[in-house]
C-alpha positions as a Markdown table, in Angstrom:
| # | Residue | x | y | z |
|---|---|---|---|---|
| 1 | Met | -12.7 | -45.2 | 70.3 |
| 2 | Ala | -15.6 | -43.2 | 69.0 |
| 3 | Glu | -16.2 | -40.5 | 66.5 |
| 4 | Val | -19.1 | -38.1 | 67.4 |
| 5 | Val | -20.4 | -34.7 | 66.4 |
| 6 | Val | -19.5 | -32.4 | 69.3 |
| 7 | Ala | -22.4 | -30.1 | 68.7 |
| 8 | Gly | -25.0 | -32.7 | 69.7 |
| 9 | Leu | -23.0 | -34.2 | 72.6 |
| 10 | Asp | -24.4 | -33.8 | 76.1 |
| 11 | Leu | -22.5 | -34.3 | 79.4 |
| 12 | Ala | -23.8 | -37.8 | 80.1 |
| 13 | Glu | -22.8 | -39.0 | 76.7 |
| 14 | Leu | -19.4 | -37.5 | 77.0 |
| 15 | Val | -18.8 | -39.2 | 80.4 |
| 16 | Thr | -20.0 | -42.5 | 79.0 |
| 17 | Leu | -17.6 | -42.2 | 76.1 |
| 18 | Met | -14.7 | -41.3 | 78.4 |
| 19 | Val | -15.2 | -44.0 | 81.1 |
| 20 | Gly | -17.1 | -46.7 | 79.2 |
| 21 | Asp | -20.1 | -46.7 | 81.6 |
| 22 | Lys | -22.9 | -44.4 | 82.4 |
| 23 | Ala | -22.1 | -42.0 | 85.2 |
| 24 | Arg | -23.9 | -43.0 | 88.4 |
| 25 | His | -22.7 | -40.1 | 90.5 |
| 26 | Arg | -22.6 | -36.4 | 89.8 |
| 27 | Ala | -20.7 | -33.7 | 91.5 |
| 28 | Pro | -22.7 | -31.9 | 94.2 |
| 29 | Pro | -24.2 | -28.5 | 93.2 |
| 30 | Arg | -21.7 | -25.7 | 93.5 |
| 31 | Pro | -22.3 | -23.1 | 96.2 |
| 32 | Ala | -23.2 | -19.6 | 95.1 |
| 33 | Ala | -20.2 | -17.6 | 93.8 |
| 34 | Gly | -18.5 | -15.7 | 96.5 |
| 35 | Ala | -19.6 | -17.9 | 99.4 |
| 36 | Gly | -16.4 | -19.3 | 100.9 |
| 37 | Arg | -14.3 | -17.6 | 98.3 |
| 38 | Ile | -10.5 | -17.8 | 98.6 |
| 39 | Glu | -8.4 | -14.9 | 97.2 |
| 40 | Leu | -4.7 | -15.5 | 96.6 |
| 41 | His | -2.7 | -12.3 | 96.1 |
| 42 | Tyr | 0.8 | -12.7 | 94.9 |
| 43 | Arg | 3.8 | -10.6 | 94.0 |
| 44 | Arg | 7.0 | -11.7 | 92.3 |
| 45 | Gly | 9.3 | -8.9 | 91.4 |
| 46 | Glu | 7.3 | -6.5 | 89.2 |
| 47 | Thr | 4.5 | -9.0 | 88.6 |
| 48 | Ala | 1.5 | -9.1 | 90.8 |
| 49 | Gly | -2.0 | -10.6 | 90.6 |
| 50 | Thr | -4.9 | -12.3 | 92.3 |
| 51 | Ile | -6.4 | -15.7 | 91.8 |
| 52 | Arg | -10.0 | -16.1 | 93.0 |
| 53 | Leu | -11.4 | -19.5 | 93.9 |
| 54 | Asp | -14.9 | -20.5 | 94.8 |
| 55 | Pro | -15.5 | -23.7 | 96.9 |
| 56 | Gly | -15.0 | -26.9 | 95.0 |
| 57 | Glu | -12.7 | -25.3 | 92.4 |
| 58 | Ile | -9.3 | -26.9 | 91.8 |
| 59 | Val | -6.4 | -24.9 | 90.3 |
| 60 | Gly | -3.2 | -26.2 | 88.7 |
| 61 | Leu | -0.2 | -24.0 | 88.2 |
| 62 | Gly | 1.7 | -24.3 | 85.0 |
| 63 | Gly | 4.3 | -22.4 | 83.0 |
| 64 | Leu | 7.8 | -22.4 | 81.6 |
| 65 | Val | 10.9 | -22.8 | 83.7 |
| 66 | Gly | 11.4 | -19.6 | 85.5 |
| 67 | Ala | 7.8 | -18.4 | 85.2 |
| 68 | Gly | 7.3 | -18.5 | 89.0 |
| 69 | Arg | 4.9 | -21.5 | 89.4 |
| 70 | Thr | 7.2 | -23.3 | 91.8 |
| 71 | Ser | 8.0 | -20.2 | 93.9 |
| 72 | Leu | 4.3 | -19.4 | 94.1 |
| 73 | Gly | 3.4 | -22.9 | 95.2 |
| 74 | Arg | 6.2 | -22.9 | 97.7 |
| 75 | Ala | 5.3 | -19.5 | 99.1 |
| 76 | Leu | 1.7 | -20.5 | 99.4 |
| 77 | Cys | 2.7 | -23.4 | 101.6 |
| 78 | Gly | 5.1 | -21.5 | 103.8 |
| 79 | Leu | 8.2 | -22.7 | 102.0 |
| 80 | Gly | 9.0 | -19.4 | 100.2 |
| 81 | Arg | 12.6 | -18.3 | 100.5 |
| 82 | Gly | 12.7 | -16.4 | 97.2 |
| 83 | Asp | 11.2 | -13.2 | 95.8 |
| 84 | Thr | 7.6 | -14.4 | 95.8 |
| 85 | Gln | 5.2 | -13.1 | 98.5 |
| 86 | Val | 1.6 | -14.3 | 98.9 |
| 87 | Ala | -1.3 | -13.2 | 101.0 |
| 88 | Val | -4.4 | -15.5 | 101.3 |
| 89 | Arg | -7.8 | -14.4 | 102.3 |
| 90 | Trp | -10.8 | -16.7 | 102.9 |
| 91 | Asp | -14.2 | -15.1 | 103.2 |
| 92 | Gly | -12.4 | -11.8 | 103.7 |
| 93 | Glu | -10.2 | -13.1 | 106.6 |
| 94 | Thr | -6.4 | -13.4 | 106.3 |
| 95 | Ile | -5.1 | -17.0 | 106.4 |
| 96 | Asp | -1.6 | -17.5 | 107.9 |
| 97 | Cys | 0.7 | -19.4 | 105.5 |
| 98 | Arg | 4.0 | -18.0 | 106.7 |
| 99 | Ser | 5.3 | -21.5 | 107.8 |
| 100 | Pro | 4.6 | -25.0 | 106.6 |
| 101 | Ala | 2.9 | -25.8 | 109.8 |
| 102 | Ala | 0.5 | -22.8 | 109.5 |
| 103 | Ala | -0.1 | -23.6 | 105.9 |
| 104 | Met | -1.0 | -27.2 | 106.8 |
| 105 | Arg | -3.4 | -26.0 | 109.5 |
| 106 | Ala | -5.1 | -23.9 | 106.8 |
| 107 | Gly | -5.4 | -26.9 | 104.5 |
| 108 | Phe | -2.6 | -26.1 | 102.1 |
| 109 | Val | 0.1 | -28.7 | 101.2 |
| 110 | Tyr | 2.9 | -28.6 | 98.7 |
| 111 | Leu | 3.6 | -31.5 | 96.4 |
| 112 | Thr | 7.0 | -31.1 | 95.0 |
| 113 | Glu | 7.8 | -31.5 | 91.4 |
| 114 | Asp | 11.1 | -33.2 | 92.3 |
| 115 | Arg | 10.1 | -35.9 | 94.8 |
| 116 | Lys | 13.5 | -37.6 | 94.8 |
| 117 | Arg | 15.2 | -34.4 | 95.8 |
| 118 | Asp | 12.6 | -32.6 | 97.9 |
| 119 | Gly | 9.9 | -35.2 | 98.8 |
| 120 | Leu | 11.8 | -38.0 | 100.6 |
| 121 | Phe | 14.1 | -38.7 | 103.4 |
| 122 | Ala | 16.1 | -41.1 | 101.3 |
| 123 | Asn | 18.2 | -42.3 | 104.2 |
| 124 | Leu | 15.2 | -43.2 | 106.3 |
| 125 | Asp | 12.7 | -46.0 | 106.1 |
| 126 | Ile | 9.1 | -45.9 | 104.6 |
| 127 | Leu | 7.5 | -45.6 | 108.0 |
| 128 | Thr | 9.3 | -42.4 | 108.8 |
| 129 | Asn | 8.7 | -41.0 | 105.3 |
| 130 | Thr | 5.0 | -41.7 | 105.4 |
| 131 | Ser | 4.5 | -40.3 | 108.9 |
| 132 | Ala | 6.7 | -37.3 | 108.6 |
| 133 | Ala | 3.9 | -34.8 | 108.0 |
| 134 | Ala | 2.1 | -36.0 | 111.1 |
| 135 | Leu | 5.1 | -36.6 | 113.2 |
| 136 | Ser | 3.7 | -34.7 | 116.2 |
| 137 | Gln | 0.9 | -37.2 | 116.4 |
| 138 | Phe | 3.2 | -40.2 | 116.6 |
| 139 | Ser | 6.2 | -38.9 | 118.5 |
| 140 | Arg | 7.5 | -37.4 | 121.7 |
| 141 | Leu | 10.1 | -34.6 | 121.4 |
| 142 | Gly | 10.5 | -35.4 | 117.7 |
| 143 | Phe | 11.4 | -39.1 | 118.1 |
| 144 | Leu | 9.1 | -41.6 | 116.3 |
| 145 | Asn | 7.2 | -44.1 | 118.5 |
| 146 | Arg | 7.3 | -47.1 | 116.2 |
| 147 | Arg | 4.4 | -48.8 | 118.1 |
């Protein structure tokens, strides 16, 4: 625990206070704004907007129940069955996210907020659960090759 005057605190000191050791590695420099930019356009009912991301940025969706964060995340990963539509553009080119397979090929995955209900095959073993997303690499005609 430490008490410090924030006005005089630099990044290295902050990291040391947070992790208890001097930072040995720093994040790589960020690319110029706009290079590799992703634009996520969404519409849910009367609400529409755009989220713009530059390479290296991470976004978390938050909000109250019913605000649309779950339906936006699901729509982005090809799981949308509700009233949310999304269109994704990367460097000006449209990215196909209309199905979970297409979204995965584009690098998008959905981590459910209710893993017990939506994230597991509770009646199947751990091998099947951990390989489900890559089943095509381990199976023939949808049957898992346990070797």
